[in-house]
N, CA, C and O atoms as CSV, one atom per row, in Angstrom:
chain,resi,resn,atom,element,x,y,z
A,1,UNK,N,N,-37.839,50.934,35.177
A,1,UNK,CA,C,-37.671,52.083,36.018
A,1,UNK,C,C,-38.869,53.013,35.807
A,1,UNK,O,O,-39.279,53.274,34.676
A,2,UNK,N,N,-39.411,53.501,36.903
A,2,UNK,CA,C,-40.552,54.408,36.841
A,2,UNK,C,C,-40.030,55.834,36.748
A,2,UNK,O,O,-39.195,56.260,37.546
A,3,UNK,N,N,-40.530,56.551,35.775
A,3,UNK,CA,C,-40.120,57.940,35.620
A,3,UNK,C,C,-41.195,58.843,36.212
A,3,UNK,O,O,-42.369,58.770,35.849
A,4,UNK,N,N,-40.767,59.677,37.116
A,4,UNK,CA,C,-41.679,60.632,37.729
A,4,UNK,C,C,-41.398,61.996,37.121
A,4,UNK,O,O,-40.271,62.485,37.191
A,5,UNK,N,N,-42.408,62.612,36.526
A,5,UNK,CA,C,-42.145,63.932,35.931
A,5,UNK,C,C,-41.833,64.963,37.017
A,5,UNK,O,O,-42.454,64.988,38.079
A,6,UNK,N,N,-40.866,65.797,36.718
A,6,UNK,CA,C,-40.482,66.843,37.652
A,6,UNK,C,C,-41.350,68.072,37.417
A,6,UNK,O,O,-41.732,68.353,36.281
A,7,UNK,N,N,-41.661,68.798,38.469
A,7,UNK,CA,C,-42.435,70.026,38.281
A,7,UNK,C,C,-41.588,71.049,37.538
A,7,UNK,O,O,-40.361,71.016,37.628
A,8,UNK,N,N,-42.224,71.954,36.808
A,8,UNK,CA,C,-41.446,72.960,36.088
A,8,UNK,C,C,-40.718,73.885,37.070
A,8,UNK,O,O,-41.225,74.205,38.145
A,9,UNK,N,N,-39.542,74.292,36.677
A,9,UNK,CA,C,-38.747,75.191,37.500
A,9,UNK,C,C,-38.991,76.609,37.019
A,9,UNK,O,O,-38.823,76.922,35.841
A,10,UNK,N,N,-39.385,77.448,37.939
A,10,UNK,CA,C,-39.580,78.846,37.583
A,10,UNK,C,C,-38.732,79.695,38.519
A,10,UNK,O,O,-38.631,79.428,39.716
A,11,UNK,N,N,-38.142,80.698,37.954
A,11,UNK,CA,C,-37.313,81.596,38.753
A,11,UNK,C,C,-38.102,82.853,39.059
A,11,UNK,O,O,-38.714,83.461,38.180
A,12,UNK,N,N,-38.072,83.218,40.303
A,12,UNK,CA,C,-38.690,84.468,40.704
A,12,UNK,C,C,-37.564,85.448,40.965
A,12,UNK,O,O,-36.895,85.373,41.996
A,13,UNK,N,N,-37.352,86.372,40.032
A,13,UNK,CA,C,-36.219,87.276,40.223
A,13,UNK,C,C,-36.430,88.196,41.414
A,13,UNK,O,O,-37.535,88.672,41.678
A,14,UNK,N,N,-35.344,88.426,42.115
A,14,UNK,CA,C,-35.422,89.383,43.216
A,14,UNK,C,C,-35.353,90.782,42.632
A,14,UNK,O,O,-34.954,90.970,41.483
A,15,UNK,N,N,-35.739,91.742,43.422
A,15,UNK,CA,C,-35.689,93.123,42.955
A,15,UNK,C,C,-34.242,93.503,42.692
A,15,UNK,O,O,-33.374,93.252,43.529
A,16,UNK,N,N,-33.974,94.102,41.546
A,16,UNK,CA,C,-32.601,94.511,41.263
A,16,UNK,C,C,-32.077,95.450,42.343
A,16,UNK,O,O,-32.792,96.323,42.836
A,17,UNK,N,N,-30.825,95.251,42.692
A,17,UNK,CA,C,-30.201,96.086,43.712
A,17,UNK,C,C,-29.029,96.819,43.079
A,17,UNK,O,O,-27.907,96.312,43.053
A,18,UNK,N,N,-29.292,97.992,42.580
A,18,UNK,CA,C,-28.213,98.735,41.953
A,18,UNK,C,C,-27.350,99.380,43.026
A,18,UNK,O,O,-27.795,99.555,44.160
A,19,UNK,N,N,-26.117,99.734,42.673
A,19,UNK,CA,C,-25.246,100.379,43.650
A,19,UNK,C,C,-25.805,101.712,44.161
A,19,UNK,O,O,-25.377,102.194,45.210
A,20,UNK,N,N,-26.735,102.299,43.450
A,20,UNK,CA,C,-27.301,103.578,43.875
A,20,UNK,C,C,-28.595,103.401,44.662
A,20,UNK,O,O,-29.411,104.322,44.711
A,21,UNK,N,N,-28.801,102.240,45.276
A,21,UNK,CA,C,-30.009,102.001,46.049
A,21,UNK,C,C,-30.148,103.102,47.102
A,21,UNK,O,O,-29.246,103.293,47.918
A,22,UNK,N,N,-31.280,103.834,47.090
A,22,UNK,CA,C,-31.413,105.004,47.955
A,22,UNK,C,C,-31.434,104.722,49.454
A,22,UNK,O,O,-31.089,105.606,50.238
A,23,UNK,N,N,-31.827,103.519,49.881
A,23,UNK,CA,C,-31.890,103.276,51.321
A,23,UNK,C,C,-30.516,103.056,51.942
A,23,UNK,O,O,-30.416,102.840,53.150
A,24,UNK,N,N,-29.482,103.107,51.157
A,24,UNK,CA,C,-28.110,102.946,51.664
A,24,UNK,C,C,-27.524,104.322,51.938
A,24,UNK,O,O,-27.309,105.100,51.008
A,25,UNK,N,N,-27.264,104.632,53.209
A,25,UNK,CA,C,-26.734,105.957,53.521
A,25,UNK,C,C,-25.317,106.176,52.993
A,25,UNK,O,O,-24.922,107.317,52.754
A,26,UNK,N,N,-24.552,105.107,52.808
A,26,UNK,CA,C,-23.180,105.241,52.320
A,26,UNK,C,C,-23.088,104.612,50.930
A,26,UNK,O,O,-22.782,103.428,50.785
A,27,UNK,N,N,-23.358,105.430,49.915
A,27,UNK,CA,C,-23.382,104.923,48.536
A,27,UNK,C,C,-22.015,104.412,48.101
A,27,UNK,O,O,-21.926,103.453,47.335
A,28,UNK,N,N,-20.961,105.040,48.579
A,28,UNK,CA,C,-19.607,104.607,48.204
A,28,UNK,C,C,-19.329,103.191,48.721
A,28,UNK,O,O,-18.765,102.362,48.007
A,29,UNK,N,N,-19.726,102.928,49.954
A,29,UNK,CA,C,-19.546,101.590,50.532
A,29,UNK,C,C,-20.406,100.570,49.792
A,29,UNK,O,O,-19.980,99.433,49.592
A,30,UNK,N,N,-21.604,100.963,49.386
A,30,UNK,CA,C,-22.495,100.056,48.665
A,30,UNK,C,C,-21.921,99.700,47.299
A,30,UNK,O,O,-21.993,98.547,46.876
A,31,UNK,N,N,-21.347,100.695,46.603
A,31,UNK,CA,C,-20.714,100.422,45.307
A,31,UNK,C,C,-19.510,99.495,45.487
A,31,UNK,O,O,-19.293,98.589,44.683
A,32,UNK,N,N,-18.730,99.726,46.546
A,32,UNK,CA,C,-17.568,98.871,46.818
A,32,UNK,C,C,-18.009,97.442,47.122
A,32,UNK,O,O,-17.372,96.487,46.678
A,33,UNK,N,N,-19.089,97.295,47.871
A,33,UNK,CA,C,-19.602,95.957,48.197
A,33,UNK,C,C,-20.075,95.239,46.933
A,33,UNK,O,O,-19.844,94.041,46.775
A,34,UNK,N,N,-20.734,95.967,46.040
A,34,UNK,CA,C,-21.169,95.380,44.767
A,34,UNK,C,C,-19.966,94.949,43.935
A,34,UNK,O,O,-19.958,93.863,43.356
A,35,UNK,N,N,-18.949,95.808,43.881
A,35,UNK,CA,C,-17.742,95.485,43.113
A,35,UNK,C,C,-17.059,94.239,43.669
A,35,UNK,O,O,-16.565,93.402,42.914
A,36,UNK,N,N,-17.036,94.126,44.992
A,36,UNK,CA,C,-16.403,92.964,45.624
A,36,UNK,C,C,-17.175,91.684,45.297
A,36,UNK,O,O,-16.570,90.656,44.992
A,37,UNK,N,N,-18.506,91.741,45.358
A,37,UNK,CA,C,-19.298,90.552,45.029
A,37,UNK,C,C,-19.133,90.188,43.558
A,37,UNK,O,O,-19.036,89.010,43.215
A,38,UNK,N,N,-19.099,91.197,42.688
A,38,UNK,CA,C,-18.916,90.930,41.256
A,38,UNK,C,C,-17.555,90.288,41.001
A,38,UNK,O,O,-17.441,89.379,40.179
A,39,UNK,N,N,-16.532,90.756,41.696
A,39,UNK,CA,C,-15.199,90.177,41.554
A,39,UNK,C,C,-15.201,88.713,41.995
A,39,UNK,O,O,-14.617,87.854,41.334
A,40,UNK,N,N,-15.856,88.443,43.110
A,40,UNK,CA,C,-15.964,87.068,43.609
A,40,UNK,C,C,-16.685,86.177,42.591
A,40,UNK,O,O,-16.221,85.081,42.274
A,41,UNK,N,N,-17.821,86.660,42.087
A,41,UNK,CA,C,-18.579,85.870,41.115
A,41,UNK,C,C,-17.781,85.643,39.835
A,41,UNK,O,O,-17.845,84.567,39.241
A,42,UNK,N,N,-17.032,86.654,39.414
A,42,UNK,CA,C,-16.205,86.510,38.215
A,42,UNK,C,C,-15.192,85.384,38.392
A,42,UNK,O,O,-14.977,84.589,37.477
A,43,UNK,N,N,-14.576,85.318,39.558
A,43,UNK,CA,C,-13.615,84.243,39.824
A,43,UNK,C,C,-14.308,82.886,39.884
A,43,UNK,O,O,-13.760,81.885,39.421
A,44,UNK,N,N,-15.503,82.850,40.450
A,44,UNK,CA,C,-16.251,81.594,40.497
A,44,UNK,C,C,-16.611,81.139,39.089
A,44,UNK,O,O,-16.503,79.955,38.767
A,45,UNK,N,N,-17.036,82.076,38.253
A,45,UNK,CA,C,-17.392,81.744,36.871
A,45,UNK,C,C,-16.182,81.262,36.082
A,45,UNK,O,O,-16.310,80.458,35.159
A,46,UNK,N,N,-15.024,81.754,36.448
A,46,UNK,CA,C,-13.785,81.350,35.767
A,46,UNK,C,C,-13.585,79.841,35.863
A,46,UNK,O,O,-13.082,79.214,34.930
A,47,UNK,N,N,-13.979,79.266,36.989
A,47,UNK,CA,C,-13.780,77.837,37.212
A,47,UNK,C,C,-14.885,76.963,36.628
A,47,UNK,O,O,-14.845,75.741,36.770
A,48,UNK,N,N,-15.862,77.571,35.976
A,48,UNK,CA,C,-16.957,76.790,35.405
A,48,UNK,C,C,-16.682,76.318,33.985
A,48,UNK,O,O,-17.424,75.496,33.446
A,49,UNK,N,N,-15.622,76.834,33.381
A,49,UNK,CA,C,-15.356,76.508,31.987
A,49,UNK,C,C,-15.988,77.514,31.040
A,49,UNK,O,O,-15.938,77.340,29.823
A,50,UNK,N,N,-16.579,78.563,31.591
A,50,UNK,CA,C,-17.215,79.586,30.775
A,50,UNK,C,C,-16.223,80.238,29.823
A,50,UNK,O,O,-16.561,80.529,28.676
A,51,UNK,N,N,-15.000,80.467,30.291
A,51,UNK,CA,C,-13.998,81.112,29.449
A,51,UNK,C,C,-13.764,80.321,28.162
A,51,UNK,O,O,-13.705,80.897,27.076
A,52,UNK,N,N,-13.633,79.014,28.287
A,52,UNK,CA,C,-13.384,78.171,27.116
A,52,UNK,C,C,-14.587,78.198,26.169
A,52,UNK,O,O,-14.422,78.203,24.949
A,53,UNK,N,N,-15.785,78.215,26.733
A,53,UNK,CA,C,-16.985,78.242,25.905
A,53,UNK,C,C,-17.108,79.557,25.151
A,53,UNK,O,O,-17.488,79.575,23.980
A,54,UNK,N,N,-16.787,80.658,25.822
A,54,UNK,CA,C,-16.882,81.976,25.193
A,54,UNK,C,C,-15.781,82.157,24.166
A,54,UNK,O,O,-16.017,82.723,23.098
A,55,UNK,N,N,-14.576,81.682,24.475
A,55,UNK,CA,C,-13.438,81.863,23.581
A,55,UNK,C,C,-13.558,81.028,22.314
A,55,UNK,O,O,-12.895,81.310,21.316
A,56,UNK,N,N,-14.387,80.020,22.352
A,56,UNK,CA,C,-14.568,79.194,21.164
A,56,UNK,C,C,-13.291,78.496,20.779
A,56,UNK,O,O,-12.738,77.721,21.559
A,57,UNK,N,N,-12.822,78.763,19.587
A,57,UNK,CA,C,-11.619,78.118,19.074
A,57,UNK,C,C,-10.336,78.761,19.535
A,57,UNK,O,O,-9.252,78.327,19.145
A,58,UNK,N,N,-10.434,79.768,20.342
A,58,UNK,CA,C,-9.223,80.439,20.823
A,58,UNK,C,C,-8.791,81.518,19.859
A,58,UNK,O,O,-9.626,82.170,19.232
A,59,UNK,N,N,-7.524,81.705,19.741
A,59,UNK,CA,C,-6.999,82.742,18.871
A,59,UNK,C,C,-6.514,83.924,19.678
A,59,UNK,O,O,-6.668,83.973,20.899
A,60,UNK,N,N,-5.917,84.890,18.965
A,60,UNK,CA,C,-5.382,86.064,19.666
A,60,UNK,C,C,-6.479,86.826,20.411
A,60,UNK,O,O,-7.527,87.139,19.846
A,61,UNK,N,N,-6.226,87.112,21.655
A,61,UNK,CA,C,-7.164,87.902,22.443
A,61,UNK,C,C,-8.336,87.138,23.011
A,61,UNK,O,O,-9.187,87.732,23.674
A,62,UNK,N,N,-8.411,85.839,22.776
A,62,UNK,CA,C,-9.559,85.055,23.235
A,62,UNK,C,C,-9.660,85.054,24.761
A,62,UNK,O,O,-10.752,85.169,25.317
A,63,UNK,N,N,-8.517,84.925,25.430
A,63,UNK,CA,C,-8.532,84.917,26.895
A,63,UNK,C,C,-9.009,86.244,27.466
A,63,UNK,O,O,-9.779,86.281,28.426
A,64,UNK,N,N,-8.538,87.345,26.855
A,64,UNK,CA,C,-8.948,88.659,27.336
A,64,UNK,C,C,-10.436,88.887,27.089
A,64,UNK,O,O,-11.137,89.428,27.944
A,65,UNK,N,N,-10.911,88.476,25.924
A,65,UNK,CA,C,-12.331,88.637,25.629
A,65,UNK,C,C,-13.174,87.838,26.620
A,65,UNK,O,O,-14.184,88.333,27.120
A,66,UNK,N,N,-12.766,86.620,26.900
A,66,UNK,CA,C,-13.509,85.776,27.839
A,66,UNK,C,C,-13.513,86.407,29.228
A,66,UNK,O,O,-14.514,86.333,29.941
A,67,UNK,N,N,-12.403,87.023,29.614
A,67,UNK,CA,C,-12.324,87.685,30.908
A,67,UNK,C,C,-13.305,88.853,30.981
A,67,UNK,O,O,-13.998,89.016,31.985
A,68,UNK,N,N,-13.367,89.661,29.933
A,68,UNK,CA,C,-14.316,90.787,29.905
A,68,UNK,C,C,-15.752,90.290,29.950
A,68,UNK,O,O,-16.599,90.860,30.638
A,69,UNK,N,N,-16.015,89.229,29.215
A,69,UNK,CA,C,-17.354,88.651,29.184
A,69,UNK,C,C,-17.753,88.145,30.573
A,69,UNK,O,O,-18.879,88.358,31.023
A,70,UNK,N,N,-16.822,87.479,31.236
A,70,UNK,CA,C,-17.068,86.948,32.577
A,70,UNK,C,C,-17.322,88.071,33.576
A,70,UNK,O,O,-18.219,87.968,34.413
A,71,UNK,N,N,-16.539,89.138,33.494
A,71,UNK,CA,C,-16.725,90.276,34.399
A,71,UNK,C,C,-18.069,90.951,34.174
A,71,UNK,O,O,-18.744,91.334,35.130
A,72,UNK,N,N,-18.460,91.097,32.906
A,72,UNK,CA,C,-19.755,91.720,32.604
A,72,UNK,C,C,-20.901,90.849,33.109
A,72,UNK,O,O,-21.883,91.359,33.648
A,73,UNK,N,N,-20.775,89.553,32.935
A,73,UNK,CA,C,-21.811,88.639,33.413
A,73,UNK,C,C,-21.922,88.698,34.934
A,73,UNK,O,O,-23.027,88.717,35.478
A,74,UNK,N,N,-20.791,88.726,35.614
A,74,UNK,CA,C,-20.790,88.801,37.079
A,74,UNK,C,C,-21.440,90.104,37.551
A,74,UNK,O,O,-22.210,90.100,38.512
A,75,UNK,N,N,-21.135,91.212,36.883
A,75,UNK,CA,C,-21.730,92.505,37.254
A,75,UNK,C,C,-23.248,92.466,37.075
A,75,UNK,O,O,-23.982,92.987,37.914
A,76,UNK,N,N,-23.716,91.860,36.002
A,76,UNK,CA,C,-25.162,91.739,35.772
A,76,UNK,C,C,-25.803,90.830,36.815
A,76,UNK,O,O,-26.925,91.083,37.252
A,77,UNK,N,N,-25.109,89.793,37.208
A,77,UNK,CA,C,-25.638,88.898,38.236
A,77,UNK,C,C,-25.827,89.656,39.548
A,77,UNK,O,O,-26.847,89.499,40.219
A,78,UNK,N,N,-24.849,90.471,39.910
A,78,UNK,CA,C,-24.948,91.252,41.148
A,78,UNK,C,C,-26.074,92.272,41.024
A,78,UNK,O,O,-26.843,92.474,41.963
A,79,UNK,N,N,-26.165,92.904,39.875
A,79,UNK,CA,C,-27.231,93.878,39.642
A,79,UNK,C,C,-28.608,93.242,39.793
A,79,UNK,O,O,-29.553,93.893,40.239
A,80,UNK,N,N,-28.719,91.975,39.420
A,80,UNK,CA,C,-29.982,91.256,39.509
A,80,UNK,C,C,-30.240,90.611,40.862
A,80,UNK,O,O,-31.231,89.900,41.029
A,81,UNK,N,N,-29.372,90.846,41.816
A,81,UNK,CA,C,-29.593,90.270,43.139
A,81,UNK,C,C,-28.403,89.485,43.643
A,81,UNK,O,O,-28.185,89.393,44.851
A,82,UNK,N,N,-27.635,88.920,42.736
A,82,UNK,CA,C,-26.419,88.199,43.114
A,82,UNK,C,C,-26.648,87.115,44.143
A,82,UNK,O,O,-27.720,86.515,44.217
A,83,UNK,N,N,-25.626,86.879,44.927
A,83,UNK,CA,C,-25.682,85.870,45.982
A,83,UNK,C,C,-26.058,86.467,47.333
A,83,UNK,O,O,-26.285,85.741,48.301
A,84,UNK,N,N,-26.120,87.774,47.388
A,84,UNK,CA,C,-26.412,88.437,48.643
A,84,UNK,C,C,-25.159,88.792,49.432
A,84,UNK,O,O,-25.253,89.274,50.561
A,85,UNK,N,N,-23.990,88.559,48.847
A,85,UNK,CA,C,-22.747,88.880,49.542
A,85,UNK,C,C,-22.569,90.379,49.729
A,85,UNK,O,O,-21.979,90.816,50.717
A,86,UNK,N,N,-23.072,91.164,48.792
A,86,UNK,CA,C,-22.907,92.616,48.881
A,86,UNK,C,C,-23.501,93.157,50.174
A,86,UNK,O,O,-22.957,94.089,50.766
A,87,UNK,N,N,-24.599,92.584,50.608
A,87,UNK,CA,C,-25.233,93.017,51.861
A,87,UNK,C,C,-24.276,92.844,53.039
A,87,UNK,O,O,-24.082,93.766,53.833
A,88,UNK,N,N,-23.685,91.666,53.144
A,88,UNK,CA,C,-22.763,91.383,54.250
A,88,UNK,C,C,-21.505,92.223,54.159
A,88,UNK,O,O,-21.008,92.724,55.168
A,89,UNK,N,N,-20.997,92.376,52.962
A,89,UNK,CA,C,-19.793,93.182,52.767
A,89,UNK,C,C,-20.081,94.632,53.135
A,89,UNK,O,O,-19.285,95.274,53.820
A,90,UNK,N,N,-21.220,95.145,52.679
A,90,UNK,CA,C,-21.615,96.517,53.001
A,90,UNK,C,C,-21.711,96.700,54.513
A,90,UNK,O,O,-21.173,97.663,55.059
A,91,UNK,N,N,-22.388,95.784,55.182
A,91,UNK,CA,C,-22.536,95.880,56.635
A,91,UNK,C,C,-21.170,95.900,57.326
A,91,UNK,O,O,-20.962,96.659,58.273
A,92,UNK,N,N,-20.241,95.066,56.851
A,92,UNK,CA,C,-18.903,95.018,57.452
A,92,UNK,C,C,-18.152,96.324,57.224
A,92,UNK,O,O,-17.462,96.809,58.120
A,93,UNK,N,N,-18.285,96.894,56.028
A,93,UNK,CA,C,-17.618,98.172,55.736
A,93,UNK,C,C,-18.158,99.272,56.645
A,93,UNK,O,O,-17.396,100.022,57.254
A,94,UNK,N,N,-19.472,99.355,56.725
A,94,UNK,CA,C,-20.101,100.399,57.547
A,94,UNK,C,C,-19.749,100.214,59.015
A,94,UNK,O,O,-19.487,101.188,59.721
A,95,UNK,N,N,-19.742,98.963,59.478
A,95,UNK,CA,C,-19.411,98.679,60.879
A,95,UNK,C,C,-17.982,99.109,61.195
A,95,UNK,O,O,-17.717,99.705,62.240
A,96,UNK,N,N,-17.067,98.800,60.279
A,96,UNK,CA,C,-15.664,99.203,60.493
A,96,UNK,C,C,-15.541,100.716,60.512
A,96,UNK,O,O,-14.783,101.280,61.302
A,97,UNK,N,N,-16.292,101.364,59.636
A,97,UNK,CA,C,-16.269,102.828,59.593
A,97,UNK,C,C,-16.799,103.413,60.893
A,97,UNK,O,O,-16.234,104.357,61.447
A,98,UNK,N,N,-17.894,102.833,61.368
A,98,UNK,CA,C,-18.506,103.313,62.612
A,98,UNK,C,C,-17.600,103.076,63.818
A,98,UNK,O,O,-17.670,103.807,64.806
A,99,UNK,N,N,-16.741,102.040,63.732
A,99,UNK,CA,C,-15.814,101.747,64.829
A,99,UNK,C,C,-14.580,102.621,64.787
A,99,UNK,O,O,-13.701,102.505,65.641
A,100,UNK,N,N,-14.509,103.503,63.787
A,100,UNK,CA,C,-13.379,104.425,63.702
A,100,UNK,C,C,-12.257,103.990,62.798
A,100,UNK,O,O,-11.218,104.649,62.753
A,101,UNK,N,N,-12.432,102.894,62.069
A,101,UNK,CA,C,-11.410,102.454,61.112
A,101,UNK,C,C,-11.587,103.244,59.822
A,101,UNK,O,O,-12.700,103.339,59.305
A,102,UNK,N,N,-10.542,103.790,59.314
A,102,UNK,CA,C,-10.625,104.566,58.080
A,102,UNK,C,C,-10.049,103.831,56.896
A,102,UNK,O,O,-9.991,104.397,55.804
A,103,UNK,N,N,-9.614,102.579,57.063
A,103,UNK,CA,C,-8.961,101.822,56.005
A,103,UNK,C,C,-9.839,101.361,55.002
A,103,UNK,O,O,-9.404,100.709,54.053
């Protein structure tokens, strides 16, 4: 079998998008969109087996600790650019607001 070397993988981080990004006229909606994306990512990470890896051997409080760790990781992922879901969620929130929905 011929082995072909793979090129090195380099990540180019996107500009961090904090909830206080100034170009967003509705900071509250932007924070809500970030929270929603972080919640989604936290649930996705839950299914990766990360909880078991973080909890190690288990023990009292291991599940809760793993949950906090997963939530913090998801929040950092969103802060670093995330999946881009916050943009779509923000747009939907603002659009609903502009259409007169107050929910």
